N, C-alpha and C positions, 0 to 999 in steps of 0.2 A: 774693611772696617774703617769707620770714621774716627779720625784722631781728635781728641779733645785736649784743650790746654789745661795743664796743671798749674794752679796758682797758690803759692805760699801756704803750704800746710803749716809751716812755722816760719818765724823770722829768719832771714838768711844769716849765715854765720857772721857777716860783717855788721849786722844790726842786732843789738840785744833787746830792742824794743819794737813793738808793732807800730808801724806807721799808719796814718789815716789812709794813705793811698793803698796800702796792702789790704786793709780791712774793707775798704770800698770795693776793691777788685774782687774780693771774695763774695760780697753781696751781689755783684753783678754777674756772677757765674750763672749758667743755665741751672735751673732749679734742681734737676736730678744730679748734675755734677756736684753741686754744693752739698746736697744731702749725702752723696757717696763719700765725699771727703770727710764730712762731719762724722758719719758712721764709722769710717775707717779709724779716725782719731779716737772716737769713743771706745771702740773695741780694743784699742791698744792700752787703754788705761782703766777701763771699767767693765764689769759684767753687764752685757746688754740685756740680760734677763733679770735684772735686779733693780728695785725701786726703793729709794729711801723715803720714809713717811714721817712727816712732821705735823704737829697739831699746834694751832695758834689761838691764844686767848687774849682778848682785850681786858687787861686788869684795871685800866682807868680809861674811860671813854669820853671824848668830846671836850669842849671848852679849851681847845688849844689856841694860843695866841698867834700862831704862825698863819701865813696866808697862802699856803700851798694850794694852787688853783684846782687841783683834783680831789682835795680831801674834804669829806663831809664832817670831819671832826674839828675843822677850823671854827672858831667862835665868830668869824667874820661873815659866815654864810648861813642862810636860813635853809637848813636841809631836813628839818623835823627829826633830827637825831636826838635821842634821849641821852643826856649826859649821865655819867656814872662815876662816882668817886672811886678811889682805890679800893678794890675788892678786899675783903678780909681773907686772912690766910686759909681758913678752913674751906672757903668756897673755891679758892685757887687749887687746893689739894684735891678736892672732889673732881674738878675738871681734869686735873693731871692724871688722876687714877682712871677716869673714863677714857682718856686718850691712850694711856698705857694698855688698858684692856682691849682697846681697838687695834693695837698693833703699832702705835707710834713709838719711834725710838727717841724722838726729840720733842720737848715741850717748850714752846716759845711764848713769851709773855710780852705784850705790848702796852705801853702807857703813853697817852697823848700829852706829852710835856715838851716844852721847848728845850729845857735842860733841867734835870732833876736837882732838887735840893739835897743836902746831906741827910736830912731827916727822911726824905723819900727814898734815898739810896738805902738807908738802914732797913726800911720796910721791905724793899725788894730783895735785899740780901737774905732776909729771913725766908722769903719765898724760894729763892734760888737754892738755899741750903736744904730746905725741906723737900723740894722736887728732886734734887740730886740724890737724897737719901732713898727715894722711891726707885732708884735705878734708871732714871731717865736722863738723857743729855739735856742740858739747859741752855736756853737762848733768851735774851731780852732785847727789846728795842725801846729806848727811853728818851731819845733825842740826843742832843749834844752832850758829850762827857768831857770833864776835865781829867787830867792825868791821874790825880789821886783817886778819883771816883772809879776809873777803870781798874786801878790796882786793887781797890777794895772789893770790887766784884770778882776779880780773879781769885783773891784770897778766899772768897766765899765758895769757890768752886765753879764759877760760871764757865761754860764751855764755848759759847758763841755770843757775839754781839752783832746785832743787825743795825746797819745804818746805810741806807741806800743813797747813791749819788743822784738818783732820779733820772737825769738826762745829761746831755752834753754841757760842757762849760759855756759853749756859744749860745745855747738855747735856754739856759737856766733862768736868766732874768725874765723871760717871758712867762715863767711858771711860778716863781717864788721871789719875794723881795725882802722877806724878814730875816733871812740869813743868806750868806754868800757861799759860793762853791768851796772856798778855802776852809770855811767853818766845818763842812762835811769831811774834807780831807784831814783836817786836824783831829777830828774825833776818831777817824780810822787809824791815824798814827798813834793816838793814845791807847786805843784798843790793842793794836799790834805790839806796842812797847810793853804793855802789861802781860803779854803772853796769852791773850784770849784769841781764839779763832775768829776770823773776820767773815761776816756774812754781809755782802753788799752787792746790789744790782741796780735795777732801774725800772722805769715805766715807759712803755712805748704806746703810741696812739694818742699822744698829747697834742698832736699837730706839728710835731717835729719832722724834719726831713730825713731821708736815708743817711745823708752825711752826718746828721746829728746822732743817729743810732750807732753809726760806725765810730764816731768820736767818743760816745759813752763807753763802748766796749774797749776802745783804746785806753781810756782813763783807768778802767778796771784791770785790764790785762797788763798794763805797764807799772802797776803797783808792785813793789818788791818786798815779799812775794805777793802774787795776786790772791784774791780772796779764796778761802776754802769753800765757800758757798756763794753762788750768784743767783739770786731770785730774779726772774724776768716776769714782769707784770704787764698785762694788757689793760689799758685804762678801763675802769668801771665808771661809766658816766652817771653821776648822781645829780638828781634835780636840785637846783639851788646853788650848785658850784659853778664857777665860771666856765668850766669845760663841759657842761652838760650837753651841749649841742655840737661837740667836736665830731667831724666825720669819722666813721669807722676805719680802722686800719685794715688793709687787705690781709686776709688770713695767711696767705702765702708769704707776705712780708714779715709777719710775726714768726713763722717757721724759719725763714731765712735768718732772723735775729737769733733764734735759738742755735742754729747751725754755726753761725759766725762766732757766737760766744763759745761754743764747744771747741772749735778749732783754735781760737785765740787763747783759751785757758784749758788745756787738755785734761788736767788732773782735777779741776774743780768739780763740785757737784752743782749742776745747773737745775734750778728749781722752777717748775711751772707753777706760778703763783696766782695773783689776782687776775680775774677775768676768765678763769677756767669754767665758771658756771655757764658762760655763753658759748663755750666751745662744744661741738658735737664730738662723738667718740672718734670719728675719722681724723679730725683736726688734732685731737690730743695724741692719737697714735703717730701722726706725722711729727709732732713735737718730740715724742720719745725717740723716733727714728733719727731725728736731727740732733739728738744728744741730751735731751732733758732726762734726768734720772732721779728726780725728787719731786714730790708734790706735797702741798698742804692739803690735808683732808679734814672733813668734819662739816658741820652745818654752816659755820661762819668763818670768814677771813677778816678779822678785826670787826668791821661793821658792815661788810657786804657779804652777799651770799656766796656759797661754795658748794660744789657737788656733794651730794649725800654720801655718807660712808659706804653704804651697800652698793651704790652705783659705781664708786671707785673700785671696790673689791671685784665686782663683776667685770669691769673693763680690764683690769689687770689680769684676771683669770682668762678672759677671752684672748688676750694677747700673749699669754704664756709668760707673764712677768711676775716674779716673786717679790715680796716685800723684803727690804734689806734687813738682815739680822745682825750685822755688825756695824759699828759706828764708823761712818766715813763722811767727811765734808759737810 
């Protein structure tokens, strides 16, 4: 029997935090060894035959003043995206009911704002309360929040707030200039202090290095506590954005990122998010084996395509995976 090296399933007792060296070492394991470790950790904390389903609706689209290089919603880029003002409540509830009927446990609402005004928070609060009354978990992503805004959303019954770190602190300035990394961390602190579950992840395939990917995971894993939900997005290249011609990330590197995320944050729900439309069934199955146990499903993921509902149902059925019936992460 050929011996293989075991590398850092968890931080060693003398270290309470994950180091960049530890996470990089995980990335560099032979592919099958890394997946074995990730699957072992996954089975210790989750049902491997269960998948959490979330649905995402863009409640306000486009005209965002930020310059995120990947985003078609930025007002700085010509992407032919049709802008849309904040949706009325009745339309949001129709979409939420459709998502619930399709099996979603969580309904996520996204608005392309830099930071919402108090009036905008008032309108979103009405949406959160109404969706909550339907028996769905609620999640919103609205940009940067102040402490008092997070507290108001919690009082309305908000379950999760999504605010991604996007990439590593070292690579961040290559992607965004209109807000800094600490701005994102401050919003996460406000959300956590208000008692709202944190949903925060990042995007890979931006042109970053493996070290940057490891550094992003370190940022997330060393939050205290780490996020309850971690979406991992694969860049969707949109014509008109600065990253439209970025080289594709090796699919196995994407799977490695899922696996390292799972090992670094054993109890979190790792969500396979943007970019899934370009993944074939085999690649998605590898991601599930690596520890992804949540997906966004439906026709759209904010403004980009997403695998159709029936295709998702068929894939899960073929893999013997059941949709989650209880709220987790």
